[in-house]
C-alpha positions in Angstrom: 108.6 210.8 176.3 112.2 210.3 177.2 114.7 210.4 174.0 114.9 207.0 172.4 118.3 206.0 173.8 117.6 206.4 177.1 114.4 204.5 176.7 116.7 201.7 175.2 117.6 201.1 178.8 114.4 201.0 180.0 114.9 203.1 183.7 111.3 202.6 184.2 111.9 198.6 184.8 114.9 199.5 187.6 112.3 199.5 189.9 112.5 195.5 189.6 115.6 195.5 191.4 114.1 196.5 194.1 114.3 193.2 195.2 118.0 193.3 196.2 116.6 195.6 198.9 114.5 193.0 200.6 117.3 191.2 202.5 118.7 194.9 204.1 115.0 195.9 205.0 113.9 192.6 206.8 117.7 192.1 208.3 118.2 195.8 209.9 114.8 194.9 211.3 115.1 191.3 212.7 116.0 190.2 215.8 118.8 188.6 214.7 120.6 191.5 213.2 120.6 195.0 214.9 123.8 195.8 213.3 125.7 199.5 214.8 126.1 202.5 213.1 129.4 201.9 211.2 127.6 198.4 210.3 124.3 199.7 209.4 126.2 202.3 206.8 128.8 199.5 205.6 125.5 197.6 204.9 123.6 200.6 202.5 126.6 201.2 200.7 127.3 197.5 199.7 123.1 197.2 198.7 123.2 200.6 197.0 126.1 199.1 194.7 124.5 195.7 194.1 121.7 197.9 193.2 122.8 199.6 190.5 125.0 197.1 189.3 121.9 194.8 188.4 119.9 198.2 187.1 123.3 198.7 184.7 123.5 195.1 183.7 119.7 194.5 183.2 119.8 197.6 181.0 122.5 196.3 178.7 120.5 193.0 178.5 117.7 195.0 177.2 119.3 197.0 174.8 121.4 193.6 173.2 117.5 191.8 173.5 116.1 194.9 171.7 119.0 194.7 168.9 119.2 190.7 168.9 114.5 190.7 168.3 114.0 194.1 166.3 112.8 191.7 163.1 110.3 190.2 165.4 109.3 193.7 167.7 108.3 195.1 164.5 105.4 192.6 163.7 104.1 193.2 167.3 101.6 195.8 167.5 103.2 197.1 171.2 106.7 196.2 170.6 107.1 197.6 167.2 107.6 200.9 169.3 110.5 199.8 171.1 113.7 201.7 170.3 115.6 199.6 168.0 112.6 198.5 166.4 111.6 201.4 165.1 114.7 202.6 164.1 115.3 205.5 166.7 118.8 203.6 167.3 121.0 201.6 165.4 121.2 198.0 166.4 124.9 198.2 166.7 124.7 201.0 168.5 122.6 199.4 171.0 124.9 195.8 171.3 127.9 198.1 171.9 126.0 200.2 174.9 124.7 197.2 176.4 128.2 195.6 176.4 129.4 198.5 178.0 127.0 198.7 180.9 127.4 195.2 181.8 131.2 195.7 181.9 130.4 198.8 184.5 127.9 196.6 185.9 130.6 194.0 187.2 132.6 196.4 188.7 130.4 198.1 190.2 129.4 194.5 192.0 132.8 193.8 192.9 133.1 197.1 195.0 130.3 195.6 196.9 131.8 191.9 197.5 133.2 189.7 195.1 130.5 187.6 196.0 127.9 189.8 194.8 130.4 189.7 191.2 130.2 186.1 191.5 126.1 186.7 191.6 126.1 189.1 188.5 128.6 186.8 186.2 125.9 184.1 186.6 123.4 186.6 185.9 125.3 187.6 182.4 125.6 183.6 181.9 122.1 183.4 182.5 121.3 186.3 180.3 123.6 185.2 177.4 121.6 181.5 177.6 118.7 182.7 177.9 119.2 184.9 174.4 120.8 182.4 172.4 117.9 179.4 173.3 116.1 179.5 176.4 113.9 182.2 175.6 112.6 180.1 172.6 111.7 177.3 175.1 108.5 177.5 176.5 108.2 177.5 180.2 112.0 177.5 180.3 112.2 181.6 179.3 109.9 182.0 182.2 111.8 180.0 184.5 115.1 181.7 183.4 114.0 185.4 184.0 112.5 184.2 187.1 115.8 183.3 188.5 117.0 186.3 187.5 114.8 188.0 190.0 116.2 185.0 192.8 119.6 186.2 191.5 118.8 189.8 193.1 117.3 188.6 195.9 120.6 186.9 196.7 123.1 189.4 195.8 121.3 191.5 198.5 121.8 189.1 201.0 125.3 188.7 200.0 126.2 192.1 199.7 125.6 192.6 203.7 126.9 188.7 204.7 123.6 187.8 205.6 121.9 183.8 205.3 120.2 183.8 202.4 116.8 182.6 203.5 114.9 179.7 201.7 111.5 181.2 202.2 113.1 184.2 200.0 114.1 181.8 197.3 110.6 180.6 197.1 108.1 183.3 197.3 110.5 185.6 194.8 110.0 183.0 192.1 107.1 182.0 192.3 106.1 186.0 192.2 108.1 186.6 189.3 107.2 183.5 187.6 103.8 184.4 187.8 104.7 188.1 186.4 106.2 186.1 184.1 103.7 184.8 182.6 101.6 187.9 182.9 103.9 189.3 180.2 103.3 186.5 178.0 99.5 186.8 178.0 99.2 190.7 177.6 101.4 189.6 174.6 99.5 187.4 172.9 96.0 189.6 174.0 97.5 192.9 172.5 97.9 190.4 169.2 94.7 189.2 169.1 93.0 192.7 170.2 94.5 194.1 167.3 93.8 191.7 164.8 90.2 191.8 165.6 90.9 196.2 165.3 92.0 195.1 161.7 95.4 196.0 162.3 97.0 192.4 160.4 100.1 191.2 162.2 102.3 188.2 161.7 104.1 188.1 165.1 103.9 184.5 166.9 105.4 184.2 170.5 108.8 183.0 169.9 108.1 179.9 172.9 105.2 178.8 171.3 102.7 180.6 173.9 99.8 180.2 171.3 96.9 179.3 173.9 95.6 181.9 176.0 93.7 179.5 177.9 97.0 177.4 178.7 98.4 180.9 180.2 95.3 181.2 182.1 95.7 177.9 183.9 99.3 178.9 184.2 98.6 182.2 185.5 96.0 180.5 187.7 98.4 177.7 188.9 101.6 180.4 189.9 98.9 183.3 191.2 97.8 180.4 193.5 101.2 179.1 194.7 102.9 182.9 194.9 99.6 183.9 197.7 100.4 180.4 199.6 104.3 181.0 199.6 103.4 184.2 200.8 101.2 183.4 203.5 103.3 180.3 204.6 106.2 182.1 205.3 104.5 185.1 206.9 102.7 181.9 209.5 106.3 180.2 209.7 108.6 179.9 212.8 111.6 181.6 210.6 109.3 184.9 210.6 107.9 184.6 214.1 111.2 184.1 215.4 113.0 187.1 213.3 109.7 189.6 214.0 107.6 187.9 216.5 104.1 189.3 216.4 105.0 191.9 213.6 105.2 188.6 211.4 101.3 188.6 211.6 101.1 192.1 210.1 102.1 190.2 207.2 99.9 187.6 207.3 97.0 190.4 207.3 98.4 191.9 204.4 97.5 189.0 202.2 94.2 190.1 201.0 96.0 192.8 199.3 98.6 190.7 197.4 95.3 188.7 196.3 94.0 192.2 194.9 97.5 193.0 193.0 97.7 189.6 191.7 94.0 189.6 190.2 94.0 193.0 188.9 97.5 192.2 186.9 95.4 188.7 185.9 92.8 190.9 184.3 94.5 193.5 182.6 97.3 190.9 181.1 93.6 189.5 179.6 93.1 193.0 178.1 96.7 193.1 176.4 97.5 196.1 178.3 101.0 196.7 179.2 104.4 195.6 177.7 105.6 194.8 180.9 104.2 193.6 184.2 105.1 197.1 185.7 103.3 199.1 183.4 100.4 196.7 183.5 100.3 197.0 187.6 100.8 201.0 187.4 98.1 201.3 184.9 95.8 199.3 187.1 94.2 202.1 190.5 93.4 199.4 192.3 96.5 197.9 191.8 98.4 200.9 192.4 96.3 201.4 195.9 96.6 198.0 197.1 100.2 198.2 196.1 101.0 201.1 198.3 99.1 200.1 200.9 101.0 196.3 200.6 104.3 198.5 200.9 103.5 200.4 204.0 101.7 197.8 205.9 105.0 196.0 205.7 107.3 198.5 206.7 104.7 199.5 209.7 105.1 195.8 210.6 109.0 195.5 210.7 109.7 199.6 211.9 106.8 201.1 214.1 107.1 199.1 217.5 103.2 200.1 218.2 102.5 198.0 215.4 103.8 195.1 216.9 102.7 196.0 220.2 98.9 196.2 218.8 99.3 192.8 216.8 100.7 191.1 219.9 97.5 191.9 221.9 95.4 191.1 218.7 97.0 187.6 218.5 97.9 186.5 221.4 101.8 186.4 220.4 
């Protein structure tokens, strides 16, 4: 296990900032970009700075959240093991470390592009509002988190100076809204299962999520909307214009998206995983589906033979 000061910043959650990479990956492969060598290098550098900036900003707020929520976390069977709640890291150190990381993040974002720094600034304000009030407002708490992921994707587009696609915004928002409710359900089920084992706890969800049935409904709706938004993008004129027959590859991969969403839903009902990432990585079927999906997307984008095959198969 990692030392407590490192766990405080949750480096395992840095994978969430892969959303910053999406515009770069799709722009390089799309027919509208085709950057030359120097331009491609500048795009990679700016994107890398944006990714690191969001990693540091996110870690900073994880530390601040843990310091502010330590009393509540001690009542939860899983969250009580977090560094501040367990007493391994003093709250003051967590707060000062978090603020320092956020300041560095803003500086790195400015080096990428001033527009990226502006997005990080909006992200910081959003997180401040989340900590002060929004995390205690039902549904708004999860929508705020999802908006943070949308800002990551927007920052990735601004870093390389390409237009922000409305499809990018819609798909990222619906997916991360689903992931947010996965975490809420996992929290509640973990407490219920702990009480069934005789591990008494008086932890209560701060935003008032007290019904597993209600969260199951929210997950059903957001999961369905996520799959439909993704499939609509794959079949859209926008994707066809950029990628031609290769866009059909995205549509073919839709069952894998369904597998991942279903497995995450099942594990949340078992109270497994303190985060959606941990939930997914802890499930073999979800890992395999996610791996195949990522490989399929990359092959569709960058392997010409795949585009040729799809063109012949679907007559595109």
